[in-house]
C-alpha positions in Angstrom: -11.8 6.5 15.2 -12.5 6.1 19.0 -9.6 5.6 21.3 -11.7 3.4 23.5 -12.4 0.9 20.7 -10.4 -2.2 21.3 -8.9 -0.9 24.6 -9.5 -4.2 26.2 -7.7 -5.9 23.4 -4.8 -3.5 23.7 -4.4 -4.2 27.4 -4.4 -7.9 26.8 -1.7 -7.4 24.2 0.3 -5.4 26.7 0.1 -8.0 29.4 0.2 -11.3 27.6 1.3 -10.4 24.0 -1.1 -12.9 22.4 -1.3 -13.5 18.6 -2.6 -10.7 16.5 -6.4 -10.1 17.0 -9.1 -9.5 14.5 -9.4 -5.9 15.5 -7.7 -3.9 12.7 -6.5 -0.7 14.3 -3.2 0.9 13.5 -0.3 1.4 15.9 -1.2 5.0 16.7 -4.7 4.1 18.0 -3.5 1.1 20.0 -0.7 3.1 21.6 -3.1 6.0 22.5 -5.6 3.5 24.0 -2.9 1.7 25.9 -1.9 4.8 27.9 -5.5 5.8 29.0 -6.2 5.6 32.7 -6.9 7.3 36.0 -3.6 7.2 37.8 -2.0 8.1 41.1 1.7 8.8 41.7 2.9 8.2 45.3 4.5 11.0 47.2 5.7 11.6 50.8 4.8 15.1 51.9 6.0 16.8 55.1 3.2 18.8 56.8 3.5 20.4 60.2 6.8 18.5 60.6 5.3 15.1 60.0 5.8 12.9 56.9 2.6 11.7 55.3 1.8 9.5 52.4 0.2 11.3 49.5 -0.9 10.6 45.9 -0.6 12.9 42.9 -3.6 12.6 40.6 -2.7 12.1 36.9 -5.3 11.3 34.3 -4.8 10.3 30.7 -8.0 10.5 28.7 -9.1 10.5 25.1 -8.4 13.7 23.2 -11.2 15.9 21.7 -13.4 14.4 19.0 -13.3 15.6 15.5 -9.5 16.1 15.2 -6.5 13.9 14.8 -6.4 11.0 17.4 -4.7 12.2 20.6 -4.7 11.8 24.3 -5.0 14.4 27.0 -2.5 14.2 29.9 -4.0 16.0 32.9 -2.0 16.9 36.1 -4.2 17.9 39.1 -3.1 20.3 41.7 -1.6 18.7 44.8 -3.6 21.2 47.0 -1.0 21.0 49.7 -1.1 23.5 52.5 1.4 26.4 52.5 4.9 25.3 53.7 4.4 21.7 52.6 7.4 19.9 51.0 7.0 16.7 49.0 9.4 14.1 47.7 9.0 11.0 45.6 9.6 7.5 46.8 13.2 7.9 45.7 13.7 10.9 48.0 13.9 13.5 45.2 12.0 16.7 45.6 8.6 16.7 43.8 7.1 20.0 42.5 3.4 20.8 42.1 2.5 20.3 38.4 -0.8 21.6 37.1 -2.2 21.7 33.6 -3.2 19.8 30.5 -1.1 18.6 27.5 -2.5 17.1 24.3 -0.4 14.2 23.2 0.0 13.0 19.6 1.6 9.7 18.7 5.2 10.3 17.6 5.9 7.2 15.5 4.9 5.7 12.2 1.6 4.0 11.9 0.1 1.6 9.3 -3.4 0.2 9.4 -2.5 -3.2 8.1 0.2 -4.0 10.7 -1.1 -2.4 13.8 -1.2 -5.4 16.1 2.2 -6.6 15.1 3.7 -3.2 15.4 2.2 -2.8 18.8 3.6 -6.0 20.2 7.0 -5.4 18.7 7.1 -1.8 20.2 6.2 -3.1 23.7 8.9 -5.8 23.4 11.5 -3.4 22.1 10.8 -0.2 24.1 8.5 -1.1 26.9 6.1 1.6 25.8 5.5 4.5 23.5 6.6 8.1 22.9 4.3 11.0 22.2 4.8 14.6 21.0 3.2 17.4 22.9 0.9 19.0 20.3 -0.6 21.7 22.6 -0.9 22.7 26.2 1.1 24.2 29.1 2.0 23.2 32.6 2.4 25.3 35.7 5.3 24.0 37.8 6.1 25.3 41.3 6.7 24.4 44.9 4.6 21.7 46.4 3.3 23.8 49.2 2.1 26.7 47.0 0.0 27.3 44.0 1.9 26.3 40.9 4.2 28.9 39.4 2.4 31.9 38.0 4.1 31.6 34.6 3.0 28.6 32.5 5.7 26.5 30.8 5.1 25.9 27.1 6.0 22.3 26.3 4.8 22.1 22.7 7.1 19.9 20.6 8.7 18.1 23.6 8.5 14.3 24.1 6.5 12.3 26.6 7.4 8.7 27.2 5.0 6.2 28.8 6.4 2.8 29.6 5.3 -0.3 31.5 7.1 -1.0 34.8 9.3 -4.0 34.3 8.9 -6.8 36.9 11.8 -6.8 39.4 12.8 -3.3 38.5 13.4 -0.4 41.0 10.0 1.0 39.8 8.3 -2.3 40.6 9.8 -2.4 44.1 8.7 1.2 44.7 5.2 0.3 43.7 5.0 -3.1 45.3 2.5 -2.0 48.0 -0.1 -1.4 45.2 -0.3 -5.1 44.3 -1.4 -6.1 40.9 -2.8 -2.8 39.7 -1.5 -1.6 36.4 1.7 0.3 36.8 3.4 2.7 34.3 6.3 5.2 34.3 5.9 8.6 32.7 8.8 10.8 31.6 8.2 14.4 30.4 11.1 16.1 28.6 11.7 19.8 29.2 14.0 22.1 27.3 17.1 23.1 29.4 15.8 21.2 32.4 15.8 17.8 33.9 12.9 15.6 32.7 9.9 15.2 35.0 9.5 11.5 36.0 6.5 9.9 37.6 5.6 6.4 38.8 1.9 5.8 38.0 -0.6 3.3 39.4 -4.0 2.9 37.7 -6.1 3.7 40.8 -9.5 5.2 39.8 -11.4 7.3 42.4 -14.1 5.5 44.3 
């Protein structure tokens, strides 16, 4: 089943939570469709002693055809010059993260209650959790190529949630106006989770 099918319906559910639609997809497919997008995560990078606004490119796209439904989470290289340091809008240091993870839906899913389960999950949790089914990331200093040793994250959890109005995240992303905004949290064994503010901001 295509993840793009009923994507528009899924987005309407996320924003307005209307009554159940006639599109009979299960929760897994609706959740995977809901997270798809071409995102940017705002940063402040210090280059040659001067702070500059920057954007990390994060894409969530449909997984490969022919297998179980999934989504691919792709982190693009910051391509920052040597010696550059970057921080998030909260002031915390931001590493360079490069690589691709395949995400599988982590919850139960029934085809006959998909729309209702989708709306209830958004009300209750604000988003959805996914299991890393495959893939690795290279994580290293912002002003250098990512660390030479890849980090295996198979089995860890990725949360994708909507940014609640009036929250700290909403205030951090206020300059992006009404564009779709999400928060991504990537768990790591024996390390602090990686957290990213995301704005759906496709390339021109």
